[in-house]
LOPAFI-734942 format. One record per residue: residue number from 1; x, z, y of N, C-alpha, C in turn; residue in three letters. Coordinates in nm, 4 decimals. Atoms other than C-alpha are relative to their C-alpha. Layout:
<sites>
+-----+----------+----------+----------+----------+----------+----------+----------+----------+----------+-----+
|   n |      n.x |      n.z |      n.y |     ca.x |     ca.z |     ca.y |      c.x |      c.z |      c.y | res |
+-----+----------+----------+----------+----------+----------+----------+----------+----------+----------+-----+
| NUM |        X |        Z |        Y |        X |        Z |        Y |        X |        Z |        Y | ala |
...
+-----+----------+----------+----------+----------+----------+----------+----------+----------+----------+-----+
</sites>
This chain:
<sites>
+-----+----------+----------+----------+----------+----------+----------+----------+----------+----------+-----+
|   n |      n.x |      n.z |      n.y |     ca.x |     ca.z |     ca.y |      c.x |      c.z |      c.y | res |
+-----+----------+----------+----------+----------+----------+----------+----------+----------+----------+-----+
|   1 |   0.0699 |   0.0211 |  -0.1123 |   0.0008 |  -0.0347 |  -0.0072 |   0.1124 |   0.0425 |   0.1248 | unk |
|   2 |  -0.0422 |   0.0248 |  -0.1421 |   0.0963 |  -0.0705 |   0.3395 |  -0.0029 |   0.1093 |   0.0996 | unk |
|   3 |   0.0263 |  -0.1190 |  -0.1039 |   0.1957 |   0.2418 |   0.5478 |  -0.0009 |   0.0094 |   0.1466 | unk |
|   4 |  -0.0586 |  -0.0729 |  -0.1222 |   0.2606 |   0.3704 |   0.9223 |   0.1493 |  -0.0655 |   0.0107 | unk |
|   5 |  -0.1297 |  -0.0078 |   0.0735 |   0.6192 |   0.3417 |   0.7884 |   0.0401 |  -0.1636 |   0.0247 | unk |
|   6 |  -0.0452 |   0.1493 |  -0.0100 |   0.6057 |  -0.0144 |   0.7304 |  -0.0396 |  -0.0870 |   0.0719 | unk |
|   7 |   0.0487 |   0.1153 |  -0.1140 |   0.4173 |  -0.1536 |   1.0133 |   0.1017 |   0.0672 |   0.0945 | unk |
|   8 |  -0.1867 |   0.0083 |  -0.0972 |   0.6992 |   0.0072 |   1.2374 |   0.0473 |  -0.0288 |  -0.0247 | unk |
|   9 |  -0.0972 |   0.1431 |   0.0138 |   0.9108 |  -0.1675 |   1.0370 |   0.0039 |  -0.1139 |  -0.0018 | unk |
|  10 |   0.0728 |   0.0782 |  -0.0151 |   0.7628 |  -0.4443 |   1.0743 |   0.0084 |  -0.0092 |   0.1389 | unk |
|  11 |   0.0520 |  -0.0069 |  -0.1092 |   0.6937 |  -0.4250 |   1.3905 |   0.1693 |  -0.0254 |   0.0765 | unk |
|  12 |  -0.1453 |   0.0316 |  -0.0463 |   1.0947 |  -0.3817 |   1.4626 |   0.0591 |  -0.1075 |  -0.0354 | unk |
|  13 |  -0.0875 |   0.1130 |   0.0218 |   1.2060 |  -0.6485 |   1.2527 |  -0.0426 |  -0.1612 |   0.1021 | unk |
|  14 |   0.0431 |   0.1471 |  -0.1269 |   0.9453 |  -0.9279 |   1.4558 |   0.0692 |   0.0249 |   0.1210 | unk |
|  15 |  -0.0194 |  -0.0010 |  -0.1308 |   1.0692 |  -0.7657 |   1.7441 |  -0.0615 |   0.0356 |   0.1170 | unk |
|  16 |   0.0839 |  -0.0405 |  -0.0796 |   0.7987 |  -0.6097 |   1.9126 |  -0.0011 |   0.0996 |   0.0307 | unk |
|  17 |   0.0496 |  -0.0950 |  -0.1050 |   0.7261 |  -0.3777 |   2.1300 |  -0.0336 |   0.1173 |  -0.0642 | unk |
|  18 |   0.0397 |  -0.1346 |   0.0654 |   0.5307 |  -0.1376 |   1.9407 |  -0.1129 |  -0.0625 |  -0.1452 | unk |
|  19 |   0.1140 |   0.0662 |   0.1092 |   0.2380 |  -0.1774 |   1.6693 |  -0.0930 |   0.0084 |   0.0093 | unk |
|  20 |   0.0694 |   0.0294 |  -0.0781 |   0.0623 |  -0.2311 |   1.9240 |  -0.1820 |  -0.1144 |  -0.0295 | unk |
|  21 |   0.1074 |   0.1318 |   0.0802 |  -0.1182 |  -0.6015 |   1.7953 |  -0.0812 |   0.0590 |  -0.1018 | unk |
|  22 |   0.1157 |  -0.0419 |   0.1973 |  -0.1494 |  -0.4528 |   1.4135 |  -0.1153 |   0.1269 |   0.0591 | unk |
|  23 |   0.0956 |  -0.1248 |  -0.0133 |  -0.3276 |  -0.1376 |   1.5710 |  -0.1154 |  -0.1106 |   0.0604 | unk |
|  24 |   0.0541 |   0.1109 |  -0.0662 |  -0.5410 |  -0.4220 |   1.7808 |  -0.1049 |  -0.0564 |  -0.1030 | unk |
|  25 |   0.0646 |   0.1113 |   0.0510 |  -0.5976 |  -0.6616 |   1.4881 |  -0.0890 |   0.0900 |  -0.1428 | unk |
|  26 |   0.0875 |  -0.0892 |   0.1083 |  -0.7038 |  -0.3488 |   1.2446 |  -0.1389 |   0.1177 |   0.0444 | unk |
|  27 |   0.0509 |  -0.1276 |  -0.1025 |  -0.8499 |  -0.1147 |   1.4963 |  -0.1024 |  -0.0190 |   0.1408 | unk |
|  28 |   0.0494 |   0.0466 |  -0.1279 |  -0.9611 |  -0.2990 |   1.7732 |  -0.1854 |   0.0291 |   0.0291 | unk |
|  29 |   0.1171 |   0.0567 |  -0.0093 |  -1.2973 |  -0.3954 |   1.9214 |  -0.1129 |  -0.0797 |  -0.0895 | unk |
|  30 |   0.1500 |   0.0950 |   0.1050 |  -1.5876 |  -0.5435 |   1.6666 |  -0.0441 |  -0.0533 |   0.0961 | unk |
|  31 |   0.1276 |   0.0786 |  -0.0539 |  -1.7283 |  -0.8750 |   1.7539 |  -0.0811 |  -0.0251 |  -0.1450 | unk |
|  32 |   0.0856 |   0.0431 |   0.1012 |  -2.0274 |  -0.9757 |   1.5210 |   0.0645 |  -0.1126 |   0.0062 | unk |
|  33 |   0.0037 |   0.1614 |  -0.0197 |  -1.9928 |  -1.3303 |   1.4298 |  -0.0878 |  -0.0446 |   0.0648 | unk |
|  34 |   0.1080 |   0.0354 |  -0.0684 |  -2.2988 |  -1.3348 |   1.5414 |  -0.0106 |  -0.0307 |   0.1498 | unk |
|  35 |  -0.0269 |  -0.0036 |  -0.1455 |  -2.2333 |  -1.2279 |   1.8857 |   0.1453 |  -0.1017 |   0.0250 | unk |
|  36 |  -0.1208 |   0.1571 |  -0.0570 |  -1.9344 |  -1.5100 |   1.9212 |  -0.0570 |  -0.0489 |   0.1111 | unk |
|  37 |   0.0104 |   0.0562 |  -0.1139 |  -2.0824 |  -1.6955 |   2.1743 |  -0.0131 |   0.0914 |   0.1439 | unk |
|  38 |   0.0124 |  -0.1350 |  -0.0977 |  -2.1514 |  -1.3486 |   2.4388 |   0.1842 |  -0.0089 |  -0.0003 | unk |
|  39 |  -0.1461 |  -0.0910 |  -0.0544 |  -1.7754 |  -1.2607 |   2.3778 |   0.1038 |  -0.1237 |   0.0408 | unk |
|  40 |  -0.1189 |   0.0639 |  -0.0140 |  -1.5840 |  -1.5889 |   2.4177 |   0.0111 |   0.0354 |   0.1513 | unk |
|  41 |  -0.0635 |  -0.0667 |  -0.0751 |  -1.3448 |  -1.4988 |   2.7017 |   0.0381 |   0.0976 |   0.0553 | unk |
|  42 |   0.0361 |  -0.1020 |   0.0115 |  -1.4065 |  -1.1770 |   2.7256 |   0.0419 |   0.1375 |  -0.0851 | unk |
|  43 |  -0.0595 |  -0.0498 |   0.0758 |  -1.3301 |  -0.9841 |   2.3739 |   0.0377 |  -0.1330 |  -0.1086 | unk |
|  44 |  -0.1120 |   0.1250 |   0.1002 |  -1.1883 |  -1.3420 |   2.2173 |   0.0257 |  -0.0502 |   0.1231 | unk |
|  45 |  -0.0979 |   0.1081 |  -0.1529 |  -0.9800 |  -1.5257 |   2.4219 |  -0.0033 |  -0.1153 |  -0.0778 | unk |
|  46 |   0.0229 |   0.1310 |   0.0277 |  -0.9970 |  -1.8624 |   2.4889 |   0.1800 |  -0.1222 |   0.0533 | unk |
|  47 |  -0.1530 |   0.0789 |  -0.0342 |  -0.6025 |  -1.9100 |   2.4795 |   0.0541 |   0.0578 |  -0.1784 | unk |
|  48 |  -0.0942 |  -0.0102 |   0.2103 |  -0.3175 |  -1.8599 |   2.1371 |  -0.0281 |   0.1590 |   0.0060 | unk |
|  49 |  -0.0113 |  -0.1677 |   0.0178 |  -0.3090 |  -1.5446 |   1.9963 |  -0.0787 |  -0.0281 |  -0.1785 | unk |
|  50 |   0.0417 |  -0.0194 |   0.1006 |  -0.4223 |  -1.4315 |   1.6564 |  -0.1556 |   0.0851 |  -0.0201 | unk |
|  51 |   0.1651 |  -0.0258 |  -0.0019 |  -0.7435 |  -1.3004 |   1.5071 |  -0.0290 |   0.0686 |  -0.1544 | unk |
|  52 |   0.0392 |  -0.0222 |   0.1621 |  -0.8907 |  -1.1050 |   1.1544 |  -0.1278 |   0.0038 |  -0.0187 | unk |
|  53 |   0.1463 |   0.0274 |   0.0754 |  -1.2310 |  -1.1617 |   0.9763 |  -0.0101 |   0.1289 |  -0.0886 | unk |
|  54 |   0.0319 |  -0.0774 |   0.0727 |  -1.3730 |  -0.8720 |   0.8203 |  -0.1343 |   0.0085 |  -0.0716 | unk |
|  55 |   0.0703 |  -0.0028 |   0.0984 |  -1.6243 |  -0.7648 |   0.5628 |  -0.0181 |   0.1140 |   0.0233 | unk |
|  56 |   0.0348 |  -0.1941 |  -0.0437 |  -1.7437 |  -0.3791 |   0.6847 |   0.1615 |   0.0280 |   0.0137 | unk |
|  57 |  -0.1489 |  -0.0357 |  -0.0462 |  -1.3560 |  -0.2365 |   0.6115 |   0.0833 |  -0.1123 |  -0.0235 | unk |
|  58 |  -0.0912 |   0.1368 |   0.1158 |  -1.2329 |  -0.5612 |   0.3804 |   0.0403 |  -0.0643 |   0.1225 | unk |
|  59 |  -0.0243 |   0.0881 |  -0.1279 |  -1.0197 |  -0.7428 |   0.5833 |   0.0335 |  -0.1637 |  -0.1003 | unk |
|  60 |   0.0095 |   0.1019 |   0.0669 |  -1.1026 |  -1.1159 |   0.4546 |   0.0797 |  -0.1393 |   0.0163 | unk |
|  61 |  -0.0448 |   0.1098 |  -0.0210 |  -0.8900 |  -1.3641 |   0.6493 |   0.0659 |   0.0493 |   0.1492 | unk |
|  62 |  -0.0868 |   0.0562 |  -0.1544 |  -0.6051 |  -1.3894 |   0.9279 |   0.0395 |  -0.1002 |   0.0289 | unk |
|  63 |   0.0066 |   0.1022 |   0.0037 |  -0.5845 |  -1.6376 |   1.1199 |   0.1152 |  -0.0369 |   0.1593 | unk |
|  64 |  -0.0653 |  -0.0463 |  -0.1364 |  -0.3964 |  -1.7650 |   1.4857 |  -0.0580 |  -0.1569 |   0.0577 | unk |
|  65 |   0.0244 |   0.1311 |  -0.0755 |  -0.4736 |  -2.0291 |   1.7493 |   0.2062 |  -0.0407 |   0.0768 | unk |
|  66 |  -0.1051 |  -0.0492 |  -0.0239 |  -0.1015 |  -2.0873 |   1.8228 |   0.0883 |  -0.1328 |   0.0912 | unk |
|  67 |  -0.0124 |   0.1280 |  -0.0826 |  -0.1142 |  -2.4231 |   2.0205 |  -0.0799 |   0.0419 |   0.1424 | unk |
|  68 |   0.0046 |  -0.0138 |  -0.1672 |  -0.1641 |  -2.3651 |   2.4639 |  -0.1506 |  -0.0723 |  -0.0310 | unk |
|  69 |   0.0979 |   0.0949 |   0.0200 |  -0.5118 |  -2.5222 |   2.4967 |   0.0392 |  -0.0487 |   0.1270 | unk |
|  70 |  -0.0379 |   0.0727 |  -0.1330 |  -0.3924 |  -2.5903 |   2.8410 |   0.1615 |  -0.1322 |  -0.0099 | unk |
|  71 |  -0.1278 |   0.0396 |   0.0369 |  -0.0770 |  -2.7570 |   2.6737 |  -0.0710 |  -0.1856 |  -0.0740 | unk |
|  72 |   0.0348 |   0.1344 |   0.1011 |  -0.2842 |  -3.0332 |   2.4525 |  -0.0559 |  -0.0881 |   0.0695 | unk |
|  73 |   0.1362 |   0.1058 |  -0.0117 |  -0.5003 |  -3.3396 |   2.4697 |  -0.0807 |   0.0131 |  -0.0240 | unk |
|  74 |   0.1341 |  -0.0031 |   0.0922 |  -0.7743 |  -3.2232 |   2.2938 |  -0.0872 |   0.1068 |   0.1319 | unk |
|  75 |   0.0772 |  -0.0627 |  -0.1139 |  -1.0107 |  -3.1192 |   2.5736 |  -0.0929 |   0.1060 |  -0.0350 | unk |
|  76 |   0.0697 |  -0.1131 |   0.0527 |  -1.2245 |  -2.9419 |   2.3255 |   0.0671 |   0.1539 |  -0.0561 | unk |
|  77 |  -0.1399 |  -0.1260 |  -0.0080 |  -0.9041 |  -2.6982 |   2.2653 |  -0.0602 |   0.1350 |   0.0460 | unk |
|  78 |  -0.0031 |  -0.0716 |  -0.0491 |  -1.0233 |  -2.3423 |   2.2891 |   0.0259 |   0.0919 |  -0.0382 | unk |
|  79 |  -0.0930 |  -0.0980 |   0.0246 |  -0.7636 |  -2.1279 |   2.1799 |  -0.1021 |   0.0465 |  -0.1245 | unk |
|  80 |   0.0935 |  -0.0627 |   0.0811 |  -0.9079 |  -1.8309 |   1.9249 |  -0.0737 |   0.0076 |  -0.0040 | unk |
|  81 |   0.0574 |   0.0336 |  -0.0160 |  -1.1725 |  -1.8560 |   2.0461 |  -0.1037 |  -0.1436 |  -0.0690 | unk |
|  82 |   0.0308 |   0.2229 |   0.0435 |  -1.2542 |  -2.3064 |   1.9552 |   0.0337 |   0.0932 |  -0.1646 | unk |
|  83 |   0.0016 |  -0.0737 |   0.1426 |  -1.1006 |  -2.1298 |   1.5909 |  -0.1220 |   0.0926 |  -0.0921 | unk |
|  84 |   0.1285 |  -0.1028 |   0.0654 |  -1.3729 |  -1.8794 |   1.5021 |  -0.0984 |  -0.0841 |   0.0179 | unk |
|  85 |   0.1467 |   0.0704 |   0.0025 |  -1.6220 |  -2.1179 |   1.6749 |  -0.0781 |  -0.1457 |  -0.1245 | unk |
|  86 |   0.0317 |   0.0736 |   0.0688 |  -1.6021 |  -2.3350 |   1.4275 |  -0.0330 |   0.0800 |  -0.2103 | unk |
|  87 |   0.0963 |  -0.0665 |   0.1181 |  -1.6841 |  -2.0267 |   1.1552 |  -0.1086 |   0.0194 |   0.0540 | unk |
|  88 |   0.1166 |   0.0185 |  -0.0557 |  -1.9605 |  -1.9583 |   1.3707 |  -0.0748 |  -0.1416 |  -0.0365 | unk |
|  89 |   0.0558 |   0.1875 |  -0.0300 |  -2.0799 |  -2.3542 |   1.3829 |  -0.0771 |   0.0226 |  -0.2358 | unk |
|  90 |   0.0266 |  -0.0385 |   0.1239 |  -2.0937 |  -2.2379 |   0.9475 |   0.0267 |  -0.1190 |  -0.1360 | unk |
|  91 |  -0.0038 |   0.1271 |   0.0444 |  -2.0204 |  -2.5918 |   0.8349 |   0.1178 |   0.0048 |  -0.1354 | unk |
|  92 |  -0.0671 |  -0.0786 |   0.1069 |  -1.8318 |  -2.5098 |   0.4513 |   0.1398 |  -0.1486 |  -0.0110 | unk |
|  93 |  -0.0733 |   0.1319 |  -0.0852 |  -1.5526 |  -2.7654 |   0.6033 |   0.1633 |   0.0504 |   0.0312 | unk |
|  94 |  -0.1048 |  -0.0809 |   0.0025 |  -1.2628 |  -2.5150 |   0.5908 |   0.0942 |   0.1355 |  -0.0678 | unk |
|  95 |  -0.0568 |  -0.0860 |   0.1424 |  -1.0780 |  -2.2911 |   0.3425 |  -0.0239 |   0.1269 |   0.0469 | unk |
|  96 |   0.0578 |  -0.1583 |   0.0006 |  -1.2191 |  -1.9595 |   0.5036 |  -0.1375 |  -0.0393 |  -0.0120 | unk |
|  97 |   0.1990 |  -0.0100 |  -0.0049 |  -1.5761 |  -2.0947 |   0.5171 |  -0.0167 |   0.0074 |  -0.1692 | unk |
|  98 |   0.0461 |   0.0468 |   0.1240 |  -1.5463 |  -2.2317 |   0.1357 |   0.0194 |   0.1271 |  -0.0428 | unk |
|  99 |  -0.0326 |  -0.0963 |  -0.0143 |  -1.4034 |  -1.9091 |   0.0619 |  -0.0829 |   0.1329 |  -0.0299 | unk |
| 100 |   0.1899 |  -0.0668 |   0.0009 |  -1.7064 |  -1.7401 |   0.1488 |  -0.1205 |  -0.0269 |  -0.0649 | unk |
| 101 |   0.0741 |   0.0605 |   0.0345 |  -1.9099 |  -1.9209 |   0.0280 |   0.0264 |   0.0339 |  -0.1521 | unk |
| 102 |  -0.0169 |  -0.0710 |   0.1219 |  -1.7563 |  -1.9047 |  -0.3341 |   0.0382 |   0.1197 |  -0.0445 | unk |
| 103 |  -0.0362 |  -0.1230 |   0.0162 |  -1.6663 |  -1.5425 |  -0.3293 |  -0.1315 |   0.0825 |   0.0320 | unk |
| 104 |   0.0738 |  -0.0779 |   0.0412 |  -1.9689 |  -1.3869 |  -0.1841 |  -0.2188 |  -0.0663 |   0.0175 | unk |
| 105 |   0.1233 |   0.0916 |  -0.0059 |  -2.2842 |  -1.6877 |  -0.2108 |  -0.0923 |  -0.0623 |  -0.1054 | unk |
| 106 |   0.0149 |   0.0363 |   0.1213 |  -2.2333 |  -1.8737 |  -0.4895 |  -0.0217 |   0.0560 |  -0.1457 | unk |
| 107 |  -0.0080 |  -0.0521 |   0.1174 |  -2.2065 |  -1.6180 |  -0.7366 |  -0.1632 |   0.0791 |   0.0012 | unk |
| 108 |   0.1811 |  -0.0403 |  -0.0088 |  -2.5741 |  -1.4581 |  -0.6157 |  -0.0726 |  -0.1110 |   0.0113 | unk |
| 109 |   0.2136 |   0.1098 |  -0.0515 |  -2.7986 |  -1.7469 |  -0.6072 |  -0.0433 |   0.0254 |  -0.1229 | unk |
| 110 |   0.1067 |  -0.0205 |   0.1240 |  -3.1046 |  -1.7302 |  -0.8149 |   0.0025 |  -0.1327 |  -0.1000 | unk |
| 111 |   0.0184 |   0.1122 |   0.0847 |  -3.1600 |  -1.9377 |  -1.0763 |  -0.1011 |  -0.1182 |   0.0581 | unk |
| 112 |   0.0623 |   0.1066 |  -0.0765 |  -3.3958 |  -2.1836 |  -0.8519 |   0.0366 |  -0.0319 |   0.1178 | unk |
| 113 |  -0.0737 |   0.1099 |  -0.0523 |  -3.1499 |  -2.2013 |  -0.5992 |   0.1538 |  -0.0331 |  -0.0527 | unk |
| 114 |  -0.1866 |   0.1081 |   0.0266 |  -2.8544 |  -2.3181 |  -0.8256 |  -0.1239 |  -0.1274 |  -0.0338 | unk |
| 115 |   0.0342 |   0.1486 |   0.0129 |  -3.1563 |  -2.5997 |  -0.9384 |  -0.0116 |  -0.0129 |   0.1283 | unk |
| 116 |   0.0256 |   0.0223 |  -0.1404 |  -3.2117 |  -2.6078 |  -0.5748 |   0.1212 |  -0.1369 |   0.0471 | unk |
| 117 |  -0.1421 |   0.0676 |  -0.0312 |  -2.8236 |  -2.7116 |  -0.5399 |   0.0239 |  -0.0966 |  -0.0558 | unk |
| 118 |  -0.0934 |   0.1411 |   0.0734 |  -2.7803 |  -2.9472 |  -0.8147 |  -0.1110 |  -0.0992 |   0.0043 | unk |
| 119 |   0.0495 |   0.0718 |   0.0070 |  -3.0497 |  -3.1104 |  -0.7233 |  -0.0060 |  -0.0859 |   0.1983 | unk |
| 120 |  -0.0841 |   0.0417 |  -0.1565 |  -2.9251 |  -3.1655 |  -0.3342 |  -0.1340 |   0.0689 |   0.0828 | unk |
| 121 |   0.1059 |  -0.0796 |  -0.0710 |  -3.2199 |  -2.9764 |  -0.1798 |   0.0194 |   0.1382 |   0.0589 | unk |
| 122 |  -0.0471 |  -0.0749 |  -0.0436 |  -3.0265 |  -2.6356 |  -0.1125 |   0.0829 |  -0.0548 |   0.0914 | unk |
| 123 |  -0.1279 |  -0.0032 |  -0.1234 |  -2.8172 |  -2.5938 |   0.2023 |   0.0740 |   0.0650 |  -0.0148 | unk |
| 124 |  -0.0743 |  -0.1074 |   0.0166 |  -2.5052 |  -2.4007 |   0.1225 |   0.0134 |   0.0455 |   0.1031 | unk |
| 125 |  -0.0651 |  -0.0431 |  -0.0909 |  -2.3776 |  -2.3862 |   0.4435 |  -0.0687 |   0.0362 |   0.1052 | unk |
| 126 |   0.0764 |  -0.1317 |  -0.0614 |  -2.7120 |  -2.1911 |   0.5950 |   0.0069 |   0.1004 |  -0.0295 | unk |
| 127 |   0.0415 |  -0.1345 |   0.0206 |  -2.7193 |  -1.9313 |   0.3435 |   0.1410 |  -0.0196 |   0.0460 | unk |
| 128 |  -0.1496 |  -0.0758 |  -0.0308 |  -2.2818 |  -1.9071 |   0.3995 |   0.0386 |  -0.0067 |   0.1452 | unk |
| 129 |  -0.0427 |  -0.0049 |  -0.1632 |  -2.3243 |  -1.9413 |   0.8009 |  -0.0998 |   0.1322 |   0.0640 | unk |
| 130 |   0.1411 |  -0.1269 |   0.0330 |  -2.6708 |  -1.6981 |   0.7787 |   0.0966 |   0.1853 |  -0.0583 | unk |
| 131 |  -0.0589 |  -0.1361 |   0.0336 |  -2.4346 |  -1.4297 |   0.6192 |   0.1268 |   0.0381 |   0.0517 | unk |
| 132 |  -0.1235 |  -0.0383 |  -0.0765 |  -2.1014 |  -1.4998 |   0.8087 |  -0.0212 |   0.0402 |   0.1770 | unk |
| 133 |   0.0269 |  -0.0199 |  -0.1477 |  -2.3016 |  -1.4501 |   1.1449 |  -0.0568 |   0.1695 |  -0.0250 | unk |
| 134 |   0.0754 |  -0.0906 |   0.0261 |  -2.5278 |  -1.1729 |   0.9767 |   0.1185 |   0.1377 |  -0.0463 | unk |
| 135 |  -0.0835 |  -0.1392 |   0.0625 |  -2.2362 |  -0.9390 |   0.8225 |   0.1162 |  -0.0171 |   0.0032 | unk |
| 136 |  -0.1784 |  -0.0052 |  -0.0485 |  -1.8563 |  -1.0347 |   0.9629 |  -0.0031 |   0.0519 |   0.1250 | unk |
| 137 |  -0.0642 |  -0.0028 |  -0.1160 |  -1.6772 |  -0.9415 |   1.1993 |   0.1196 |  -0.0223 |   0.0447 | unk |
| 138 |  -0.1008 |   0.0317 |  -0.0829 |  -1.4076 |  -1.0269 |   1.4303 |   0.0717 |   0.0626 |   0.0862 | unk |
| 139 |  -0.0832 |  -0.1383 |  -0.1337 |  -1.1067 |  -0.8360 |   1.5970 |   0.1184 |  -0.1486 |   0.0806 | unk |
| 140 |  -0.0832 |   0.1177 |  -0.0928 |  -0.8978 |  -1.0903 |   1.8276 |   0.1235 |   0.0984 |   0.0786 | unk |
| 141 |  -0.1003 |  -0.0804 |  -0.0836 |  -0.5259 |  -0.9732 |   2.0159 |   0.0644 |  -0.1560 |   0.0312 | unk |
| 142 |  -0.0542 |   0.1363 |  -0.0699 |  -0.4476 |  -1.2527 |   2.2939 |   0.2232 |   0.0298 |  -0.0478 | unk |
| 143 |  -0.0712 |  -0.0078 |   0.0168 |  -0.0746 |  -1.3226 |   2.2681 |   0.0893 |  -0.1147 |  -0.0257 | unk |
| 144 |  -0.0751 |   0.1446 |   0.0384 |   0.2023 |  -1.6451 |   2.2540 |   0.0095 |  -0.0342 |  -0.1090 | unk |
| 145 |   0.0189 |   0.0989 |   0.0700 |   0.1891 |  -1.8900 |   2.0605 |   0.1469 |   0.0794 |  -0.1851 | unk |
| 146 |  -0.1072 |  -0.0225 |   0.1340 |   0.5464 |  -1.8254 |   1.8290 |  -0.0533 |   0.1784 |  -0.0298 | unk |
| 147 |  -0.0096 |  -0.1480 |   0.0477 |   0.4428 |  -1.4039 |   1.8523 |  -0.1456 |  -0.0265 |  -0.1290 | unk |
| 148 |   0.0703 |   0.0853 |   0.1243 |   0.1203 |  -1.5671 |   1.6752 |   0.0284 |   0.0568 |  -0.1548 | unk |
| 149 |  -0.0670 |   0.1046 |   0.0987 |   0.2544 |  -1.7348 |   1.4029 |   0.1148 |   0.1607 |  -0.0705 | unk |
| 150 |  -0.0245 |  -0.0886 |   0.0992 |   0.4733 |  -1.3965 |   1.3222 |  -0.0827 |   0.0760 |  -0.0386 | unk |
| 151 |   0.0834 |  -0.1008 |   0.0215 |   0.1882 |  -1.1691 |   1.3463 |  -0.1265 |  -0.0419 |  -0.1291 | unk |
| 152 |   0.0284 |   0.0429 |   0.1193 |   0.0481 |  -1.3411 |   1.0670 |   0.0201 |  -0.0436 |  -0.1406 | unk |
| 153 |  -0.1175 |  -0.0107 |   0.1113 |   0.3316 |  -1.3935 |   0.8613 |  -0.0455 |   0.1218 |  -0.0461 | unk |
| 154 |  -0.0423 |  -0.1772 |   0.0320 |   0.3442 |  -0.9997 |   0.8359 |  -0.0773 |   0.0171 |  -0.0660 | unk |
| 155 |   0.1141 |  -0.0749 |   0.0887 |  -0.0170 |  -0.9648 |   0.7782 |  -0.0426 |  -0.1003 |  -0.1293 | unk |
| 156 |  -0.0069 |   0.0755 |   0.1253 |  -0.0323 |  -1.2277 |   0.5272 |   0.0642 |   0.0773 |  -0.1376 | unk |
| 157 |  -0.0880 |  -0.0789 |   0.0469 |   0.2248 |  -1.0927 |   0.3716 |   0.0243 |   0.1715 |  -0.0342 | unk |
| 158 |  -0.0001 |  -0.1350 |   0.0487 |   0.2097 |  -0.6888 |   0.3716 |  -0.1208 |   0.0486 |   0.0765 | unk |
| 159 |   0.1188 |  -0.0507 |   0.0527 |  -0.1337 |  -0.6450 |   0.4651 |  -0.0196 |   0.0519 |   0.1501 | unk |
| 160 |  -0.0314 |  -0.0911 |  -0.1234 |  -0.2371 |  -0.4182 |   0.7795 |  -0.0326 |   0.1885 |  -0.0983 | unk |
| 161 |   0.0047 |  -0.1213 |   0.0621 |  -0.2241 |  -0.0049 |   0.6835 |  -0.1261 |   0.0305 |  -0.0815 | unk |
| 162 |   0.1865 |  -0.0498 |   0.0649 |  -0.6083 |   0.1289 |   0.5620 |  -0.0397 |  -0.1878 |  -0.0389 | unk |
| 163 |   0.0728 |   0.1295 |   0.0717 |  -0.7024 |  -0.2602 |   0.4384 |   0.0471 |  -0.0935 |  -0.0709 | unk |
| 164 |  -0.0634 |   0.0944 |   0.1453 |  -0.3931 |  -0.4113 |   0.2172 |   0.0084 |  -0.0764 |   0.0913 | unk |
| 165 |  -0.0396 |   0.0804 |  -0.0185 |  -0.3721 |  -0.7568 |   0.1929 |  -0.1596 |  -0.0847 |   0.0592 | unk |
| 166 |   0.1759 |   0.1075 |  -0.0143 |  -0.6546 |  -1.0547 |   0.3328 |  -0.0522 |  -0.0519 |  -0.1004 | unk |
| 167 |   0.0703 |   0.0289 |   0.1061 |  -0.8780 |  -1.1155 |   0.0630 |   0.0193 |  -0.1463 |  -0.0572 | unk |
| 168 |  -0.0010 |   0.1658 |  -0.0132 |  -0.8725 |  -1.5113 |   0.1582 |   0.1371 |  -0.0275 |  -0.0076 | unk |
| 169 |  -0.1800 |   0.1009 |  -0.0272 |  -0.4886 |  -1.6115 |   0.2706 |   0.0900 |   0.0961 |  -0.0278 | unk |
| 170 |  -0.1388 |  -0.1205 |   0.0253 |  -0.2535 |  -1.3225 |   0.1630 |   0.1062 |  -0.1243 |  -0.0697 | unk |
| 171 |  -0.1241 |   0.0702 |  -0.0107 |   0.0780 |  -1.4781 |   0.0971 |   0.0441 |   0.0644 |  -0.1808 | unk |
| 172 |  -0.0486 |  -0.0277 |   0.1822 |   0.1808 |  -1.4408 |  -0.3549 |   0.0837 |   0.0633 |   0.0552 | unk |
| 173 |  -0.1283 |  -0.0276 |   0.0453 |   0.4491 |  -1.2510 |  -0.3938 |   0.0387 |   0.0731 |  -0.0822 | unk |
| 174 |  -0.0452 |  -0.0264 |   0.1455 |   0.6477 |  -1.2873 |  -0.6836 |   0.1237 |  -0.0605 |   0.0307 | unk |
+-----+----------+----------+----------+----------+----------+----------+----------+----------+----------+-----+
</sites>
């Protein structure tokens, strides 16, 4: 298990002044996925940074937006908020939403749901989107792109003290 001592060691190795970023990503203010749009630019940055996604106290995923939206030709770029917006939209076109559906939606389909899915009449995206908006929370930390990459790597490899490794995108140790 990752301990506060590990967090201090990791922040030293990463060249961070303190464990504030890890604290923010583990214990910072929660934004419900369903409330994402209202959090744009306030609790959820529209610049570069790192974010964690939670189901209650279980860390599901850590991700980043490392490219500053002001320096890209992509007029739709919105930093961390933009990344999270793709999850809010609920289409199973990215690893996070596919993992969410595979782990928490598909195993609990009723036999009628399974029949509808096989017939192409069940909207699995809608079920996954509803689950995400109702049950998931987000924490974000605004920082430079290079720091975001280091923090994401740290959490994927070592987790956070009270929750351990992210369920969906931990780096396999071996």
